[in-house]
C-alpha positions as CSV (number, residue, x, y, z in Angstrom):
1,M,-62.8,87.3,125.8
2,R,-61.1,90.3,124.2
3,R,-59.0,90.7,127.3
4,Q,-57.9,87.0,127.1
5,N,-56.9,87.4,123.4
6,R,-54.8,90.5,124.2
7,F,-53.0,88.5,126.9
8,L,-52.2,85.7,124.5
9,L,-50.9,88.1,121.8
10,F,-48.7,89.8,124.4
11,L,-47.3,86.5,125.6
12,S,-46.5,85.4,122.1
13,L,-44.6,88.6,121.3
14,F,-42.7,88.3,124.5
15,L,-41.6,84.7,123.8
16,L,-40.6,85.7,120.3
17,L,-38.5,88.6,121.4
18,A,-36.9,86.6,124.2
19,G,-35.9,83.8,121.7
20,A,-34.4,86.4,119.3
21,C,-32.3,87.9,122.1
22,S,-30.9,84.5,123.1
23,R,-30.0,83.2,119.6
24,D,-26.3,82.5,118.8
25,D,-24.7,83.8,115.6
26,G,-24.3,81.2,112.8
27,P,-26.2,78.0,111.9
28,V,-28.7,76.7,114.4
29,D,-28.4,73.1,115.7
30,P,-32.0,71.7,115.5
31,G,-31.1,68.9,117.8
32,G,-29.3,71.2,120.2
33,S,-26.2,69.0,120.3
34,G,-23.8,70.9,118.0
35,S,-21.0,73.2,119.1
36,K,-21.1,76.9,118.3
37,P,-19.6,77.9,115.0
38,T,-17.0,80.1,116.8
39,E,-15.9,77.1,118.8
40,L,-15.5,74.9,115.7
41,V,-13.4,77.7,114.1
42,A,-11.3,77.8,117.2
43,V,-10.5,74.1,116.7
44,L,-9.4,74.9,113.1
45,D,-7.2,77.7,114.4
46,A,-5.7,75.4,117.0
47,G,-4.5,73.1,114.2
48,G,-1.8,75.7,113.5
49,E,-0.4,77.2,110.3
50,F,0.6,75.1,107.3
51,S,4.3,75.6,106.9
52,E,5.9,75.7,103.4
53,P,9.6,75.1,103.3
54,A,11.7,77.5,101.3
55,P,12.7,76.2,97.9
56,L,16.2,74.8,97.8
57,Y,18.5,73.4,95.3
58,E,22.1,72.7,96.3
59,E,24.4,70.6,94.1
60,T,28.0,69.7,95.0
61,D,30.7,70.1,92.5
62,P,30.8,67.0,90.2
63,E,33.6,64.5,91.0
64,E,34.9,61.7,88.9
65,Y,33.0,58.5,89.5
66,D,34.0,55.0,88.7
67,S,31.1,53.3,87.1
68,G,32.9,50.0,86.5
69,D,32.8,50.5,82.8
70,E,36.0,51.8,81.2
71,Q,34.2,52.9,78.1
72,Y,32.4,55.7,80.0
73,Y,33.6,58.8,81.8
74,C,31.2,59.5,84.7
75,T,30.8,62.3,87.3
76,R,28.7,62.3,90.4
77,S,27.3,65.1,92.5
78,T,24.9,65.2,95.4
79,V,21.7,67.2,95.2
80,N,19.7,68.6,98.2
81,L,16.3,69.6,96.9
82,V,13.2,71.2,98.2
83,E,10.6,71.9,95.6
84,N,7.0,73.2,96.0
85,F,4.3,72.5,93.4
86,D,0.9,74.1,93.0
87,T,-1.0,70.9,92.3
88,Y,-1.0,67.6,94.0
89,P,-0.6,64.5,91.9
90,Q,-3.3,61.8,92.0
91,F,-1.9,58.3,91.6
92,D,-5.1,56.4,92.6
93,P,-8.0,57.0,90.2
94,N,-10.3,54.9,92.3
95,S,-9.7,57.0,95.4
96,R,-13.0,58.0,97.2
97,I,-11.1,60.7,99.1
98,V,-10.2,63.3,96.3
99,Y,-13.3,65.2,95.3
100,P,-14.1,68.9,95.4
101,G,-15.0,70.2,98.9
102,N,-13.7,67.2,100.9
103,L,-12.0,67.9,104.1
104,L,-8.5,66.4,104.6
105,Q,-6.0,66.0,107.4
106,G,-3.1,68.3,106.7
107,I,-0.5,66.0,108.1
108,T,-1.4,63.3,105.5
109,L,-1.2,65.6,102.4
110,G,2.2,64.1,101.5
111,N,0.8,60.6,101.3
112,A,-0.2,59.0,98.0
113,T,-3.8,59.1,99.2
114,P,-4.5,61.6,102.1
115,S,-6.8,61.0,105.0
116,E,-10.2,62.8,105.2
117,I,-12.0,64.4,108.1
118,P,-15.3,62.4,108.4
119,V,-17.7,64.9,110.1
120,A,-21.1,66.1,109.1
121,R,-20.8,68.8,106.5
122,G,-22.6,72.0,105.6
123,G,-23.5,73.1,102.1
124,G,-21.5,74.4,99.2
125,S,-21.3,75.0,95.5
126,I,-19.6,73.0,92.7
127,V,-18.7,74.7,89.4
128,V,-17.0,73.5,86.3
129,T,-14.3,75.8,84.9
130,L,-15.4,75.5,81.2
131,V,-16.7,78.2,78.9
132,N,-18.7,76.3,76.4
133,G,-22.1,77.9,76.2
134,S,-23.7,75.3,78.6
135,G,-26.3,76.5,81.1
136,T,-25.4,73.8,83.6
137,V,-22.0,74.9,85.0
138,A,-22.8,75.0,88.7
139,R,-24.8,73.2,91.4
140,T,-25.5,74.3,95.0
141,L,-25.5,71.5,97.5
142,P,-27.4,71.6,100.9
143,E,-24.8,69.2,102.3
144,V,-21.4,68.3,100.9
145,S,-20.8,64.5,100.6
146,I,-19.2,62.2,98.1
147,G,-22.7,61.2,96.8
148,S,-24.0,64.8,96.5
149,V,-20.8,66.0,94.9
150,Y,-20.7,63.2,92.3
151,T,-24.4,63.7,91.5
152,A,-23.8,67.4,90.9
153,M,-20.7,66.8,88.8
154,N,-22.5,64.2,86.6
155,E,-25.4,66.6,86.1
156,I,-23.0,69.3,85.0
157,I,-21.1,67.0,82.6
158,A,-24.3,65.7,81.2
159,G,-25.0,69.2,79.8
160,T,-21.5,69.5,78.3
161,P,-20.6,68.2,74.8
162,D,-18.7,64.9,75.1
163,D,-16.4,65.7,72.2
164,L,-15.0,68.8,73.8
165,P,-11.3,68.9,72.9
166,A,-8.9,68.0,75.6
167,R,-6.0,70.2,76.6
168,T,-3.1,67.9,75.6
169,S,0.5,68.6,76.7
170,F,3.7,66.7,77.4
171,T,6.8,67.3,79.4
172,M,10.0,65.4,79.5
173,E,12.9,65.3,82.0
174,R,16.2,63.4,81.9
175,I,16.5,61.0,84.9
176,S,19.6,59.7,86.5
177,T,18.4,58.2,89.8
178,R,15.3,56.7,91.3
179,E,15.0,59.7,93.7
180,Q,15.1,62.1,90.8
181,L,12.3,60.0,89.1
182,G,10.1,60.6,92.2
183,V,10.7,64.4,92.1
184,A,9.8,64.4,88.4
185,M,6.5,62.8,89.5
186,R,6.0,65.4,92.3
187,A,6.5,62.8,95.0
188,N,9.2,61.2,97.1
189,Y,10.2,58.0,95.3
190,N,9.7,55.8,98.5
191,S,6.1,57.1,98.8
192,L,5.2,55.7,95.4
193,T,3.3,52.5,95.4
194,T,5.0,49.2,94.5
195,D,2.8,49.0,91.4
196,I,4.1,52.4,90.2
197,R,7.7,51.6,90.8
198,G,7.4,48.2,89.2
199,S,5.7,49.6,86.1
200,L,8.4,52.2,85.5
201,D,11.3,49.8,86.3
202,Y,14.2,52.3,86.3
203,S,17.6,50.9,85.2
204,S,20.8,52.3,86.8
205,D,23.0,50.8,84.0
206,V,25.3,53.6,82.9
207,R,24.9,52.5,79.2
208,Y,21.3,53.7,79.3
209,N,20.0,57.2,79.2
210,S,16.6,57.7,80.7
211,F,13.8,60.3,80.2
212,L,10.5,60.5,82.0
213,V,7.7,61.7,79.6
214,K,4.5,63.0,81.2
215,L,1.6,63.0,78.6
216,T,-1.4,64.9,80.0
217,Q,-4.9,65.3,78.6
218,S,-7.0,67.6,80.8
219,Y,-10.7,67.6,80.1
220,Y,-12.1,69.9,82.7
221,T,-11.7,71.1,86.3
222,M,-14.3,71.0,89.0
223,A,-13.9,73.7,91.7
224,F,-15.5,74.1,95.1
225,T,-16.7,77.6,95.8
226,T,-14.5,79.2,98.4
227,P,-16.5,79.6,101.7
228,T,-16.8,83.1,103.1
229,D,-16.4,81.7,106.7
230,P,-14.7,78.5,107.8
231,S,-17.7,77.6,110.0
232,Q,-19.6,76.9,106.7
233,F,-17.7,73.7,106.2
234,F,-19.6,72.0,109.1
235,G,-23.1,70.7,109.6
236,A,-25.2,71.9,112.5
237,G,-24.6,68.8,114.7
238,V,-20.8,68.8,114.6
239,T,-19.1,69.1,118.0
240,T,-15.7,70.3,119.0
241,E,-15.0,66.8,120.4
242,Q,-15.8,65.2,117.0
243,L,-13.6,67.7,115.1
244,S,-10.7,67.5,117.5
245,R,-10.3,63.8,116.8
246,Y,-9.0,64.8,113.3
247,V,-7.7,68.3,113.8
248,Q,-5.0,69.0,116.5
249,P,-1.9,71.1,116.8
250,G,0.4,70.0,114.0
251,N,-2.4,68.5,112.0
252,P,-4.4,71.4,110.5
253,A,-7.4,70.9,108.3
254,A,-7.5,71.4,104.6
255,Y,-10.0,71.0,101.8
256,V,-9.9,70.0,98.2
257,S,-10.5,73.3,96.3
258,S,-10.5,71.8,92.8
259,V,-9.9,68.6,90.9
260,T,-8.8,68.3,87.3
261,Y,-10.1,65.3,85.3
262,G,-8.6,63.7,82.3
263,R,-6.0,61.1,81.7
264,I,-2.2,61.0,82.3
265,F,0.6,58.7,81.3
266,Y,4.0,58.5,82.9
267,L,6.3,56.9,80.4
268,L,9.9,56.0,81.3
269,I,11.9,55.8,78.1
270,Q,15.4,54.2,78.4
271,S,17.9,53.6,75.6
272,T,21.6,53.2,74.9
273,E,21.2,56.1,72.4
274,T,22.9,59.3,73.4
275,A,20.9,61.7,75.6
276,Y,21.1,64.3,72.8
277,D,19.6,62.0,70.2
278,M,17.0,60.7,72.7
279,E,15.8,64.1,73.5
280,A,15.5,65.0,69.8
281,S,13.5,61.8,69.1
282,I,11.1,62.2,72.1
283,R,10.5,65.9,71.3
284,A,9.8,65.2,67.6
285,S,7.6,62.2,68.4
286,F,5.4,63.8,71.0
287,Q,5.2,67.4,69.6
288,G,3.9,66.0,66.4
289,A,1.5,63.6,68.0
290,T,0.0,66.1,70.5
291,S,-0.4,68.9,67.9
292,G,-1.8,66.5,65.2
293,G,1.1,67.4,63.0
294,T,3.7,65.4,61.2
295,F,6.9,63.6,62.3
296,D,10.3,65.2,61.6
297,G,11.9,62.5,59.5
298,G,15.4,63.9,60.3
299,V,15.5,62.0,63.7
300,K,14.6,58.6,64.8
301,Y,11.1,57.7,66.1
302,V,11.1,56.5,69.7
303,S,10.7,52.8,68.8
304,E,13.8,53.1,66.6
305,L,16.1,54.1,69.4
306,N,18.9,51.7,70.2
307,E,18.0,49.0,72.8
308,V,14.9,51.0,73.8
309,K,12.9,50.1,76.9
310,I,9.6,51.7,77.8
311,G,7.8,51.4,81.1
312,G,4.5,53.2,81.8
313,Y,1.9,54.0,84.4
314,A,-1.5,55.4,83.5
315,I,-4.3,57.2,85.2
316,G,-7.5,57.3,83.2
317,G,-6.1,55.2,80.4
318,D,-4.3,52.0,79.5
319,S,-0.5,52.3,79.8
320,Q,-0.1,49.2,77.7
321,L,-1.9,50.9,74.8
322,A,0.5,53.9,75.2
323,N,3.5,51.5,75.1
324,Q,2.2,49.8,72.0
325,A,1.7,53.2,70.3
326,L,5.2,54.2,71.1
327,M,6.6,50.8,69.9
328,G,4.6,51.1,66.7
329,D,5.0,54.1,64.4
330,F,4.2,57.8,64.6
331,E,0.6,57.4,63.2
332,A,-0.1,54.9,66.0
333,L,0.9,57.4,68.6
334,K,-1.1,60.2,67.0
335,A,-4.2,57.9,66.9
336,F,-3.7,57.0,70.5
337,V,-3.6,60.7,71.5
338,A,-6.7,61.4,69.5
339,L,-8.6,58.5,71.3
340,G,-8.5,60.5,74.5
341,D,-10.7,63.3,73.3
342,R,-13.9,62.4,75.2
343,I,-14.5,64.1,78.5
344,T,-16.8,61.4,79.8
345,T,-13.8,59.1,80.3
346,G,-11.9,61.5,82.6
347,Q,-10.4,60.4,85.9
348,P,-9.0,62.7,88.6
349,I,-5.4,63.3,87.7
350,S,-4.5,66.3,89.9
351,Y,-6.0,68.5,92.5
352,T,-5.4,71.7,94.5
353,V,-5.8,72.1,98.3
354,N,-6.6,75.1,100.4
355,A,-6.4,75.7,104.2
356,A,-9.7,75.2,106.0
357,A,-8.9,77.9,108.6
358,D,-8.0,80.3,105.8
359,P,-10.1,79.1,102.8
360,A,-8.6,81.5,100.3
361,R,-5.0,80.3,100.9
362,Q,-3.9,77.6,98.4
363,L,-1.4,75.1,99.7
364,R,1.5,73.6,97.8
365,V,2.9,70.1,97.9
366,S,6.5,70.1,99.0
367,V,9.0,67.4,97.9
368,A,12.2,67.3,99.9
369,T,14.9,64.8,99.1
370,Q,18.6,64.1,98.6
371,Y,20.0,62.1,95.7
372,D,23.2,61.5,93.7
373,L,23.2,63.0,90.2
374,V,25.3,60.6,88.0
375,D,26.2,61.8,84.5
376,C,28.1,59.4,82.1
377,T,29.4,60.1,78.7
378,P,30.9,57.5,76.4
379,L,34.6,58.0,75.5
380,G,34.9,58.8,71.8
381,E,36.3,61.1,69.2
382,S,33.4,63.6,69.6
383,L,30.2,64.4,71.3
384,P,26.7,64.2,69.7
385,G,25.0,67.3,68.4
386,G,28.1,69.1,67.2
387,L,28.2,72.1,64.9
388,A,31.7,71.9,63.5
389,W,34.7,69.6,63.7
390,Y,38.1,70.2,62.0
391,R,41.2,68.0,62.3
392,G,44.7,68.4,60.8
393,D,44.8,64.8,59.7
394,R,41.3,64.6,58.1
395,G,39.2,66.4,55.5
396,V,41.9,68.8,54.3
397,Q,42.0,69.6,50.6
398,W,45.3,71.1,49.5
399,A,46.7,73.3,46.7
400,P,50.4,73.6,46.0
401,D,52.0,76.7,47.5
402,I,53.0,79.2,44.9
403,F,56.1,80.2,46.9
404,D,57.5,76.9,48.1
405,G,56.7,73.6,46.4
406,S,57.6,71.7,49.6
407,S,54.6,73.1,51.5
408,K,50.9,73.3,50.7
409,R,48.0,75.7,51.2
410,I,44.5,74.9,52.3
411,R,41.8,74.9,49.6
412,V,39.0,73.5,51.9
413,W,39.0,72.3,55.5
414,E,36.0,69.9,55.7
415,N,33.6,69.9,58.6
416,L,33.8,66.3,59.9
417,F,30.2,66.5,61.4
418,G,29.0,66.5,57.8
419,D,27.4,69.9,57.2
420,A,29.3,71.1,54.2
421,Q,28.0,74.7,54.7
422,R,30.4,74.8,57.6
423,D,33.4,73.7,55.6
424,M,36.1,76.4,55.9
425,P,37.3,77.5,52.5
426,K,40.4,79.6,52.2
427,S,40.3,83.4,52.4
428,N,41.6,85.5,49.6
429,G,45.3,86.3,49.8
430,L,46.6,83.2,51.7
431,A,50.4,83.9,51.9
432,N,53.5,81.9,52.1
433,G,53.3,79.3,54.8
434,A,49.6,79.9,55.4
435,G,48.0,76.6,56.2
436,S,51.1,74.5,55.4
437,W,51.1,71.0,56.6
438,W,53.7,68.4,57.6
439,D,52.3,65.0,56.8
440,H,54.1,63.2,59.6
441,W,52.9,65.6,62.2
442,S,49.2,66.0,61.2
443,I,49.4,69.7,61.9
444,L,47.8,72.7,60.2
445,Y,50.4,75.4,60.3
446,F,49.3,79.1,60.1
447,H,52.4,81.2,59.7
448,V,52.7,84.9,59.2
449,W,55.9,86.9,58.5
450,P,56.7,90.3,57.1
451,N,57.2,90.7,53.4
452,S,60.4,91.7,51.7
453,E,59.8,95.3,52.7
454,G,59.5,94.3,56.4
455,R,55.8,95.0,56.5
456,F,52.6,93.0,57.3
457,P,50.2,93.6,54.4
458,D,46.9,91.9,54.3
459,E,48.2,89.1,52.0
460,C,50.7,88.0,54.7
461,F,48.0,87.1,57.2
462,P,47.1,83.4,57.0
463,E,43.4,82.7,57.7
464,V,40.4,80.7,56.7
465,N,36.8,81.7,56.8
466,F,34.8,80.5,59.8
467,Q,31.0,80.4,59.8
468,G,30.3,82.9,62.6
469,S,26.5,82.7,62.3
470,M,26.5,79.3,64.0
471,M,27.7,81.0,67.2
472,R,24.9,83.5,67.5
473,D,22.4,83.6,70.4
474,T,23.4,80.3,71.8
475,D,25.3,78.6,74.6
476,Y,28.4,76.9,73.2
477,T,31.4,74.8,74.1
478,M,34.6,74.9,72.0
479,F,37.5,72.4,72.2
480,A,40.8,73.4,70.6
481,V,44.1,71.5,70.4
482,L,46.8,74.0,69.4
483,S,50.3,75.3,70.1
484,L,52.2,78.6,69.4
485,G,55.2,78.8,67.2
486,D,57.2,82.0,66.8
487,F,55.6,85.0,68.5
488,D,57.6,88.2,69.2
489,P,55.8,90.2,71.9
490,T,57.7,93.4,70.8
491,T,55.7,93.3,67.6
492,S,52.3,92.9,69.2
493,P,51.3,92.2,72.8
494,E,48.7,89.6,71.7
495,L,47.9,87.2,69.0
496,K,44.3,86.2,68.0
497,W,43.4,82.9,66.4
498,L,39.7,83.5,66.2
499,W,38.2,86.9,65.4
500,G,35.6,88.8,63.4
501,D,34.9,92.3,62.1
502,G,33.1,93.7,65.1
503,V,34.5,95.3,68.2
504,D,31.5,96.3,70.3
505,A,30.0,94.1,73.0
506,G,28.1,91.1,71.6
507,R,29.3,91.8,68.0
508,T,32.2,89.4,67.8
509,L,34.0,86.4,69.3
510,E,37.7,86.6,69.9
511,M,40.2,84.1,71.2
512,G,43.9,84.3,71.5
513,F,47.0,84.7,73.6
514,T,49.0,87.5,75.2
515,R,52.8,87.4,75.6
516,P,55.1,87.1,77.4
517,D,52.9,85.8,80.2
518,H,51.1,83.0,78.2
519,R,47.6,84.3,79.1
520,F,44.7,82.8,77.1
521,F,41.8,85.2,76.6
522,V,38.2,85.0,75.3
523,G,35.8,87.9,74.7
524,H,32.5,88.7,73.1
525,G,33.6,92.2,72.1
526,G,33.8,95.4,74.1
527,S,36.0,95.7,77.2
528,T,34.9,92.4,78.9
529,R,37.3,89.5,78.6
530,V,38.1,86.4,80.5
531,A,41.8,85.6,80.7
532,A,44.2,83.4,82.7
533,P,47.7,82.1,82.5
534,L,48.1,78.6,80.9
535,I,49.3,75.5,82.7
536,G,52.9,75.3,81.4
537,P,54.4,76.6,78.2
538,I,52.5,76.5,74.9
539,D,55.5,77.0,72.7
540,F,55.8,74.4,69.9
541,N,58.9,72.2,70.1
542,I,59.9,71.2,66.6
543,I,62.0,68.4,67.9
544,D,59.4,66.3,69.7
545,Q,56.2,68.2,68.6
546,T,55.3,69.0,72.2
547,G,53.7,72.2,73.6
548,F,50.2,71.4,72.5
549,H,47.3,72.3,74.9
550,V,43.7,71.1,75.0
551,L,41.8,74.4,75.6
552,T,38.1,74.3,76.4
553,V,35.8,77.4,76.3
554,R,32.3,76.8,77.8
555,F,29.7,79.6,77.6
556,S,26.3,79.5,79.3
557,Q,23.7,82.2,79.3
558,T,22.9,81.3,82.9
559,E,26.3,80.2,84.3
560,G,28.6,82.5,82.4
561,M,32.0,81.8,80.9
562,R,34.6,79.2,81.9
563,L,38.0,78.5,80.5
564,Y,39.8,75.1,80.9
565,D,43.4,74.1,80.1
566,Q,44.3,70.4,80.0
567,G,41.0,69.7,81.8
568,V,41.6,72.1,84.6
569,L,39.5,75.2,85.3
570,I,41.8,78.3,84.9
571,A,39.2,81.1,84.8
572,E,35.5,81.9,85.1
573,D,33.2,84.9,85.0
574,A,29.7,84.1,86.1
575,T,28.5,87.6,85.0
576,M,29.5,87.1,81.4
577,T,26.1,85.8,80.2
578,T,25.3,87.9,77.2
579,P,25.4,85.8,74.0
580,I,27.0,86.7,70.7
581,E,24.5,88.7,68.7
582,V,26.5,89.1,65.5
583,F,29.7,87.5,64.4
584,T,30.5,88.7,60.8
585,G,33.8,88.4,59.0
586,A,34.7,85.5,61.2
587,K,38.2,84.1,60.6
588,L,40.4,81.3,62.0
589,G,44.2,81.7,61.7
590,V,46.7,84.3,62.9
591,T,46.1,88.1,63.4
592,G,46.7,90.8,65.9
593,F,49.7,92.6,64.3
594,A,49.6,96.1,63.2
595,R,49.1,95.7,59.5
596,N,51.4,97.6,57.0
597,D,53.7,98.6,59.9
598,R,57.4,97.9,59.6
599,A,58.5,95.0,61.8
600,Q,61.0,92.2,61.7
601,A,59.1,89.4,63.4
602,D,56.8,86.6,62.6
603,A,54.3,84.3,64.3
604,S,52.8,80.9,63.8
605,L,50.0,78.8,65.2
606,M,49.7,75.0,65.0
607,F,46.3,73.4,64.9
608,R,45.6,69.7,65.5
609,E,41.9,69.9,66.1
610,L,38.8,72.1,66.8
611,Q,35.3,71.0,67.8
612,V,32.3,73.4,68.3
613,Y,29.0,72.5,70.1
614,P,25.8,74.6,70.5
615,F,25.4,73.8,74.2
616,A,27.2,74.2,77.5
617,A,28.7,70.8,77.9
618,T,28.1,68.9,81.2
619,E,31.0,68.0,83.4
620,S,31.1,64.4,82.2
621,Q,30.8,65.5,78.5
622,R,33.6,68.0,78.9
623,R,35.9,65.6,80.8
624,A,35.2,62.7,78.4
625,L,36.1,64.6,75.3
626,E,39.1,66.3,76.9
627,T,40.4,62.9,78.0
628,S,39.9,61.5,74.5
629,L,41.7,64.5,72.9
630,M,44.7,64.3,75.3
631,E,45.0,60.6,74.7
632,R,44.7,60.9,70.9
633,W,47.3,63.6,70.6
634,G,49.7,62.3,73.3
635,I,49.2,65.4,75.6
């Protein structure tokens, strides 16, 4: 009997060791029908790499565009765009596809709702990315499925306070085409559903400016713990044949690595108000509402905009309620935002995707499109949002000239944009001819000549104070209509009509002319200047009052300096991007001569108009105002 027991024990050990030596690495298939983990990973690898196109933005030079409305000046350029985003938008809150851990077919990621890979799944873990003191932040699942994942998420959320504050934010973007609207929503416009396109109802009427506002309230994010090995995605019974039905070369596998829940509103706001005023209104309305603050009464509320139209699409909320809040008053919008502060009402609003073959690699959604960018500006006397506006035929207060009763001198030159702090009062020591004005010409006449001793003392330089602080640390565009009178280059090689006390880089703004080559120059101090010859003579003709030029100076901290004469680009320097830091002692008038030196010469400058804006004007804005100025002054 003892001998028989020893034999049975030996046989059991032998079978156990034999089984251990023949076992494959990885999960065991209890039914014996599944493929080896290494074979399944080979199928994932055969799907190939996810390609991410290089970001691209190419825009052709704007060209004049006939909109069919003579009251607008329009330009059109063509944009080729490739943009990559970290998160995928979710436009279908009822989708059963988008949940943490679900496997997706890579070739369908660009669709509004991607296609899944329906094979048996292995286990995994779900975790909520909230730090709120709760002990229920994660759940481990023996098998990943839509049922097990939602059960785990509900258990986690049940242990979280339902009044946890949402992360509320808003973005806005100006829209000029339907294709651009799609890009702003992180999708190709044609891939958006009919319901979305109909709800937003974009108008291409050039009278309307359009902004897309995206109001987001994020409650929480559910993440799927990254597998340490791709084979962990699959259940024990999955075969290579099953997986190969959904994963082939050119169609690699991906998985939903996280989903953000909340509510999101896409609101297309369209109005005949200027784009500048619309942007100010939208920013004030939404910044105050999302921060729980107050509304800036200095601008219009959204519902007060001219001929306003609002279209909306909502996920996790009611877009009609959002529209009603916008069409009501500010308190209604603030109350609407506050109503969304309960996490139990959250819907999936965006998600991230990683590669299944390389689980740590996050994928990005790419949007590639081409569209026309149309920019229209109404023809008028000025642009919106200006800083200063001076004209020779308006807003000039005069004092009799003490030397010559037939001419006058400036007491105040009013800012026609209304800010009296930017009125230009006279400087001390205005001399004979300084600021004199001929009524029938509407010209401000700055005239300097030597005194009886043949010198140029300070009192012989005509000038008015200019508020230099408005030019600090900003982009700007300046439009000037002026002409030169007498100017002897033997006295001085250049004449400045705008200048300040500083000389170092970034410490002044200087504009003027060199002679005898008629070069117009602009500088921010130091040795860097942009200069170019003018188009035709700028000498004032006293007989027919010709010789005036419309000069435009456009400065951008990203695009540099550009000079235009009569609407034509004459010079640019893309490297001149440093703004004016200090502009003290700013003056407008005539200077540049060696003061207190003997000379027998004089100089004069004729001003018809000057407009200053705190932004780099668009092509249509620039051309619209230049066209108006040239027509107004017969240039």
